[in-house]
C-alpha positions in Angstrom: 45.6 33.4 13.6 45.4 33.9 9.8 46.2 30.3 9.1 43.5 29.2 11.6 41.1 31.4 9.7 42.3 30.1 6.4 41.7 26.2 7.8 38.2 27.2 9.0 37.1 28.9 5.7 38.7 25.8 3.7 36.6 23.6 6.0 33.5 25.6 5.6 33.9 25.7 2.0 34.4 21.9 2.1 31.3 21.8 3.8 29.3 23.7 1.6 30.7 21.8 -1.5 29.4 18.5 0.1 25.8 20.0 0.8 24.6 19.3 -2.9 25.5 15.4 -2.7 23.7 15.4 0.7 20.6 17.0 -0.6 21.1 14.5 -3.9 21.2 11.6 -1.3 18.2 12.9 1.0 16.3 13.5 -1.9 16.8 10.0 -3.5 16.3 8.3 -0.1 12.9 10.2 0.1 12.0 9.1 -3.2 12.6 5.6 -2.7 10.5 5.8 0.5 7.8 7.3 -1.6 8.1 4.3 -4.2 7.7 1.9 -1.3 4.9 3.8 0.3 3.1 3.7 -3.0 4.0 0.0 -3.7 2.5 -0.8 -0.4 -0.5 1.2 -1.0 -1.1 -0.6 -4.2 -0.8 -4.3 -2.5 -3.2 -3.0 0.2 -5.8 -1.7 -2.3 -5.4 -5.0 -4.1 -5.7 -7.1 -0.9 -8.9 -5.0 0.1 -10.4 -5.5 -3.4 -10.1 -9.3 -3.2 -11.6 -9.3 0.2 -14.2 -7.1 -0.9 -15.0 -9.6 -3.7 -14.6 -12.3 -1.4 -17.0 -11.2 1.2 -19.4 -10.1 -1.7 -19.5 -13.8 -3.2 -19.5 -15.2 0.3 -23.0 -13.4 0.8 -24.4 -14.4 -2.4 -23.8 -17.8 -1.5 -25.0 -17.5 2.2 -28.3 -15.9 0.4 -28.6 -18.9 -1.8 -28.1 -21.2 1.0 -30.6 -19.3 3.2 -33.3 -19.4 0.2 -32.3 -23.2 -0.4 -33.0 -24.0 3.3 -36.4 -21.9 3.3 -37.7 -24.2 0.6 -41.1 -25.9 1.2 -41.4 -29.3 3.1 -42.3 -31.1 -0.2 -38.9 -30.3 -1.6 -37.3 -31.9 1.4 -36.3 -35.2 -0.5 -34.7 -32.6 -3.3 -32.2 -31.3 -0.6 -31.1 -34.9 0.9 -31.0 -36.7 -2.8 -27.8 -36.7 -4.7 -28.1 -35.3 -8.4 -27.0 -37.8 -11.0 
């Protein structure tokens, strides 16, 4: 009976002894996950910025084309003649 209790106490102490290592590994894993999420967020933000700039420039080009297409008829020849 006494030896069983000693065995249990030994295993319990062994379990407690390994707990800091488990905590360290868990914290390391959480930190790595945090790093991945932060990197993914930076990539997302960069792609969003590129997309916004592309949309802005496309919108600007469309405005220029609309203005060009709305020129009076006397400029019709200029639209169809290549520049030299």
